[in-house]
Z-matrix of the N, CA and C atoms (Angstrom, degrees):
N
C 1 1.452
C 2 1.523 1 108.86
N 3 1.305 2 116.23 1 138.13
C 4 1.459 3 121.64 2 -179.45
C 5 1.523 4 109.92 3 -72.50
N 6 1.321 5 116.20 4 145.87
C 7 1.463 6 119.91 5 -178.49
C 8 1.515 7 113.02 6 -83.78
N 9 1.341 8 118.58 7 -12.41
C 10 1.454 9 119.35 8 -179.22
C 11 1.528 10 112.86 9 -100.76
N 12 1.316 11 116.96 10 25.80
C 13 1.459 12 122.00 11 178.30
C 14 1.518 13 109.05 12 -74.56
N 15 1.327 14 116.97 13 133.81
C 16 1.466 15 122.09 14 178.07
C 17 1.511 16 108.87 15 -98.24
N 18 1.325 17 116.72 16 127.21
C 19 1.455 18 121.08 17 177.23
C 20 1.512 19 108.83 18 -106.11
N 21 1.299 20 117.11 19 146.14
C 22 1.459 21 121.39 20 -177.47
C 23 1.520 22 112.27 21 -86.55
N 24 1.317 23 117.09 22 -15.71
C 25 1.473 24 120.18 23 178.03
C 26 1.518 25 108.11 24 -87.37
N 27 1.324 26 115.10 25 132.50
C 28 1.468 27 120.68 26 -176.52
C 29 1.524 28 109.86 27 -121.75
N 30 1.314 29 114.49 28 169.45
C 31 1.459 30 120.88 29 177.06
C 32 1.529 31 109.86 30 -61.99
N 33 1.304 32 116.62 31 142.82
C 34 1.472 33 127.75 32 -179.98
C 35 1.536 34 113.66 33 73.16
N 36 1.343 35 118.50 34 10.35
C 37 1.468 36 121.65 35 170.95
C 38 1.523 37 109.37 36 -78.77
N 39 1.326 38 116.52 37 148.74
C 40 1.464 39 120.10 38 173.64
C 41 1.528 40 107.20 39 -89.54
N 42 1.326 41 115.95 40 130.73
C 43 1.459 42 121.07 41 -178.74
C 44 1.524 43 110.06 42 -129.78
N 45 1.337 44 115.32 43 161.90
C 46 1.458 45 122.23 44 174.34
C 47 1.527 46 106.85 45 -122.00
N 48 1.337 47 116.03 46 139.78
C 49 1.458 48 121.27 47 178.64
C 50 1.520 49 107.71 48 -81.17
N 51 1.351 50 117.61 49 127.99
C 52 1.453 51 121.01 50 -174.68
C 53 1.520 52 113.33 51 -102.87
N 54 1.324 53 118.68 52 -10.20
C 55 1.450 54 120.52 53 177.78
C 56 1.534 55 109.52 54 -154.70
N 57 1.310 56 115.72 55 158.15
C 58 1.455 57 120.14 56 177.44
C 59 1.510 58 113.81 57 102.16
N 60 1.290 59 114.69 58 -169.47
C 61 1.473 60 122.40 59 -175.21
C 62 1.519 61 112.87 60 -62.32
N 63 1.324 62 117.99 61 -34.22
C 64 1.473 63 121.75 62 -178.08
C 65 1.523 64 112.00 63 -101.82
N 66 1.313 65 118.23 64 29.35
C 67 1.462 66 122.14 65 -177.70
C 68 1.526 67 111.20 66 -54.93
N 69 1.340 68 116.77 67 131.54
C 70 1.456 69 121.95 68 179.14
C 71 1.512 70 114.18 69 93.08
N 72 1.342 71 117.61 70 -13.17
C 73 1.465 72 120.72 71 -178.63
C 74 1.522 73 110.33 72 -77.18
N 75 1.344 74 115.31 73 142.83
C 76 1.463 75 121.49 74 178.61
C 77 1.512 76 109.85 75 -111.93
N 78 1.324 77 115.46 76 150.89
C 79 1.455 78 120.40 77 177.20
C 80 1.514 79 111.79 78 -171.81
N 81 1.323 80 115.29 79 170.42
C 82 1.464 81 121.50 80 178.84
C 83 1.524 82 109.59 81 -92.30
N 84 1.326 83 116.19 82 140.19
C 85 1.454 84 121.44 83 176.51
C 86 1.515 85 107.96 84 -74.80
N 87 1.330 86 116.55 85 123.25
C 88 1.456 87 120.19 86 178.77
C 89 1.519 88 111.76 87 -94.62
N 90 1.342 89 116.41 88 -29.97
C 91 1.456 90 120.96 89 -178.87
C 92 1.516 91 110.25 90 -151.42
N 93 1.325 92 116.30 91 143.88
C 94 1.460 93 122.15 92 174.47
C 95 1.525 94 106.62 93 -114.74
N 96 1.323 95 116.48 94 129.74
C 97 1.471 96 121.60 95 178.50
C 98 1.531 97 107.84 96 -111.27
N 99 1.345 98 117.93 97 82.89
C 100 1.467 99 120.11 98 -173.63
C 101 1.519 100 114.28 99 -65.18
N 102 1.331 101 117.20 100 -29.08
C 103 1.465 102 119.06 101 -179.40
C 104 1.524 103 112.30 102 -69.50
N 105 1.338 104 116.67 103 -23.92
C 106 1.470 105 121.64 104 178.10
C 107 1.514 106 112.86 105 -105.39
N 108 1.333 107 117.43 106 -10.26
C 109 1.464 108 121.02 107 -178.43
C 110 1.516 109 112.24 108 72.00
N 111 1.347 110 116.34 109 36.71
C 112 1.459 111 120.84 110 -176.69
C 113 1.518 112 111.18 111 -132.05
N 114 1.330 113 115.58 112 162.27
C 115 1.460 114 122.73 113 175.34
C 116 1.515 115 108.61 114 -132.36
N 117 1.322 116 115.65 115 153.58
C 118 1.458 117 121.62 116 173.60
C 119 1.516 118 106.88 117 -112.87
N 120 1.344 119 116.00 118 123.60
C 121 1.463 120 122.34 119 -176.91
C 122 1.527 121 108.06 120 -112.94
N 123 1.326 122 116.39 121 135.54
C 124 1.462 123 121.91 122 -177.53
C 125 1.530 124 111.33 123 -60.30
N 126 1.308 125 116.48 124 129.11
C 127 1.471 126 125.91 125 175.82
C 128 1.538 127 114.04 126 61.74
N 129 1.341 128 117.85 127 19.97
C 130 1.463 129 122.19 128 177.51
C 131 1.532 130 107.72 129 -120.17
N 132 1.333 131 116.92 130 144.95
C 133 1.463 132 123.55 131 178.96
C 134 1.525 133 111.11 132 60.12
N 135 1.330 134 115.56 133 47.73
C 136 1.457 135 121.35 134 -179.56
C 137 1.527 136 110.59 135 -72.15
N 138 1.341 137 116.02 136 134.94
C 139 1.457 138 121.94 137 177.50
C 140 1.525 139 108.51 138 -127.50
N 141 1.324 140 115.92 139 155.09
C 142 1.460 141 120.86 140 178.38
C 143 1.527 142 108.92 141 -99.57
N 144 1.304 143 115.61 142 131.03
C 145 1.460 144 122.22 143 179.83
C 146 1.518 145 107.99 144 -115.83
N 147 1.330 146 117.31 145 119.80
C 148 1.456 147 122.45 146 179.01
C 149 1.518 148 107.87 147 -88.25
N 150 1.334 149 116.50 148 117.06
C 151 1.458 150 120.25 149 -177.11
C 152 1.526 151 110.45 150 -115.13
N 153 1.302 152 114.20 151 144.73
C 154 1.453 153 121.29 152 178.26
C 155 1.528 154 108.81 153 -86.83
N 156 1.299 155 117.27 154 144.84
C 157 1.466 156 121.31 155 -179.72
C 158 1.525 157 110.18 156 -68.14
N 159 1.327 158 115.14 157 141.46
C 160 1.467 159 121.06 158 176.01
C 161 1.519 160 107.90 159 -139.22
N 162 1.323 161 116.88 160 179.28
C 163 1.462 162 120.03 161 179.46
C 164 1.520 163 111.10 162 -65.59
N 165 1.329 164 117.02 163 -30.76
C 166 1.458 165 120.65 164 -177.28
C 167 1.531 166 113.18 165 -79.51
N 168 1.328 167 117.60 166 -35.44
C 169 1.462 168 119.88 167 -176.71
C 170 1.519 169 111.70 168 -143.50
N 171 1.324 170 114.11 169 159.70
C 172 1.460 171 120.28 170 176.94
C 173 1.528 172 108.92 171 -81.09
N 174 1.287 173 116.51 172 150.07
C 175 1.459 174 120.71 173 178.68
C 176 1.512 175 110.90 174 -81.44
N 177 1.299 176 116.21 175 174.03
C 178 1.450 177 121.08 176 178.21
C 179 1.508 178 111.42 177 142.55
N 180 1.322 179 114.43 178 -169.28
C 181 1.460 180 120.94 179 179.65
C 182 1.524 181 108.23 180 -100.07
N 183 1.306 182 116.17 181 119.33
C 184 1.459 183 122.21 182 -178.14
C 185 1.528 184 108.17 183 -110.17
N 186 1.337 185 116.04 184 131.55
C 187 1.463 186 121.09 185 175.69
C 188 1.507 187 109.11 186 -97.27
N 189 1.335 188 116.56 187 133.27
C 190 1.455 189 120.56 188 178.25
C 191 1.511 190 109.87 189 -149.26
N 192 1.349 191 116.77 190 166.17
C 193 1.450 192 121.33 191 179.99
C 194 1.519 193 109.66 192 -82.08
N 195 1.320 194 116.26 193 135.95
C 196 1.460 195 122.13 194 174.37
C 197 1.530 196 107.92 195 -100.51
N 198 1.330 197 117.44 196 153.12
C 199 1.457 198 119.79 197 179.81
C 200 1.534 199 112.23 198 -66.82
N 201 1.332 200 114.80 199 146.96
C 202 1.472 201 122.36 200 175.26
C 203 1.520 202 108.30 201 -112.32
N 204 1.330 203 117.24 202 148.92
C 205 1.459 204 120.38 203 173.18
C 206 1.527 205 108.06 204 -61.70
N 207 1.327 206 116.44 205 138.31
C 208 1.459 207 120.62 206 -178.07
C 209 1.523 208 111.17 207 -65.54
N 210 1.340 209 117.33 208 -24.14
C 211 1.462 210 120.88 209 178.97
C 212 1.523 211 111.90 210 -75.80
N 213 1.329 212 118.01 211 -11.88
C 214 1.457 213 121.68 212 -178.85
C 215 1.532 214 113.27 213 -94.53
N 216 1.335 215 116.80 214 2.82
C 217 1.459 216 120.60 215 176.85
C 218 1.524 217 109.31 216 -123.68
N 219 1.325 218 115.32 217 154.98
C 220 1.453 219 121.19 218 -179.00
C 221 1.528 220 108.35 219 -134.79
N 222 1.328 221 115.95 220 138.65
C 223 1.463 222 121.98 221 -179.10
C 224 1.525 223 109.97 222 -64.38
N 225 1.342 224 116.97 223 141.95
C 226 1.466 225 121.54 224 177.34
C 227 1.530 226 107.55 225 -102.82
N 228 1.344 227 115.03 226 115.72
C 229 1.477 228 121.15 227 179.05
C 230 1.526 229 108.65 228 -73.06
N 231 1.336 230 117.93 229 131.49
C 232 1.467 231 119.65 230 179.82
C 233 1.528 232 112.90 231 -66.04
N 234 1.326 233 117.87 232 -28.45
C 235 1.461 234 121.19 233 -179.49
C 236 1.528 235 111.41 234 -81.05
N 237 1.349 236 117.21 235 -47.05
C 238 1.471 237 121.71 236 -179.06
C 239 1.530 238 111.58 237 -77.27
N 240 1.342 239 117.66 238 -28.55
C 241 1.456 240 125.39 239 -176.38
C 242 1.528 241 112.20 240 59.33
N 243 1.338 242 116.43 241 32.77
C 244 1.461 243 122.02 242 174.68
C 245 1.518 244 108.87 243 -138.66
N 246 1.326 245 116.02 244 168.36
C 247 1.445 246 120.75 245 175.15
C 248 1.517 247 110.69 246 -70.31
N 249 1.328 248 117.38 247 129.83
C 250 1.463 249 121.82 248 -176.50
C 251 1.529 250 109.61 249 -136.02
N 252 1.332 251 114.84 250 161.27
C 253 1.453 252 120.66 251 171.02
C 254 1.522 253 107.75 252 -84.91
N 255 1.313 254 116.25 253 154.11
C 256 1.452 255 121.54 254 -178.84
C 257 1.523 256 110.04 255 -108.97
N 258 1.329 257 115.43 256 144.12
C 259 1.448 258 121.87 257 174.97
C 260 1.516 259 109.11 258 -120.84
N 261 1.325 260 115.85 259 168.20
C 262 1.457 261 121.78 260 178.11
C 263 1.530 262 107.58 261 -115.22
N 264 1.321 263 115.70 262 133.65
C 265 1.456 264 120.96 263 179.79
C 266 1.528 265 108.00 264 -131.28
N 267 1.322 266 116.44 265 140.20
C 268 1.460 267 121.23 266 176.77
C 269 1.520 268 109.17 267 -97.80
N 270 1.328 269 116.19 268 124.95
C 271 1.460 270 121.78 269 -179.96
C 272 1.531 271 110.74 270 -81.49
N 273 1.333 272 116.05 271 172.63
C 274 1.464 273 122.09 272 -178.88
C 275 1.533 274 111.56 273 -60.96
N 276 1.344 275 116.56 274 -34.17
C 277 1.462 276 119.51 275 -178.32
C 278 1.532 277 112.83 276 -82.17
N 279 1.343 278 117.60 277 3.49
C 280 1.464 279 121.72 278 175.93
C 281 1.518 280 114.81 279 94.65
N 282 1.352 281 117.55 280 -5.64
C 283 1.464 282 120.03 281 179.09
C 284 1.517 283 110.49 282 -75.03
N 285 1.340 284 116.32 283 145.26
C 286 1.463 285 121.05 284 173.74
C 287 1.528 286 107.40 285 -99.71
N 288 1.329 287 116.76 286 130.47
C 289 1.454 288 121.30 287 -178.97
C 290 1.519 289 109.64 288 -128.49
N 291 1.323 290 115.13 289 155.64
C 292 1.467 291 120.81 290 176.38
C 293 1.522 292 108.85 291 -83.87
N 294 1.312 293 116.99 292 140.73
C 295 1.469 294 121.37 293 178.84
C 296 1.518 295 109.77 294 -131.70
N 297 1.322 296 114.81 295 153.85
C 298 1.462 297 121.85 296 175.66
C 299 1.528 298 108.33 297 -77.77
N 300 1.317 299 117.49 298 129.70
C 301 1.456 300 120.70 299 179.79
C 302 1.523 301 111.77 300 -75.19
N 303 1.317 302 117.35 301 -17.00
C 304 1.464 303 120.58 302 -177.68
C 305 1.534 304 112.19 303 -86.29
N 306 1.341 305 116.38 304 -49.93
C 307 1.459 306 119.72 305 -175.24
C 308 1.538 307 113.39 306 -110.93
N 309 1.322 308 118.45 307 -10.92
C 310 1.450 309 121.29 308 178.80
C 311 1.513 310 114.30 309 83.78
N 312 1.316 311 118.36 310 4.94
C 313 1.469 312 123.47 311 -178.65
C 314 1.532 313 110.31 312 -62.92
N 315 1.342 314 116.05 313 134.00
C 316 1.477 315 121.00 314 174.48
C 317 1.513 316 107.69 315 -80.10
N 318 1.338 317 117.19 316 125.18
C 319 1.463 318 121.23 317 -171.81
C 320 1.534 319 113.36 318 -97.07
N 321 1.343 320 117.14 319 -26.77
C 322 1.467 321 120.76 320 178.78
C 323 1.520 322 108.76 321 -95.49
N 324 1.277 323 116.74 322 134.26
C 325 1.471 324 121.17 323 -179.73
C 326 1.511 325 111.13 324 -95.07
């Protein structure tokens, strides 16, 4: 995968999972990993990590979010309230903004 790929999903966007174990679940994107083509969504794709005790931390089973493929999530439009594809539109002042492909709503202010 190329490292200069631009993804339309950004940090703090609300997304819905469209495939996999957590299909239908909604959450906020906490991190985007563009070099791997993945996103981390709060409270989605939880995995258990068994850690050994050390001087710095106690051992035990820790639950944390694992990355999801960016193709497995879809942006949730605030107006449509459903998962939608995103488009790019150039405004009169030359700015490029993300738009909802379903209703045409401009998403970036």
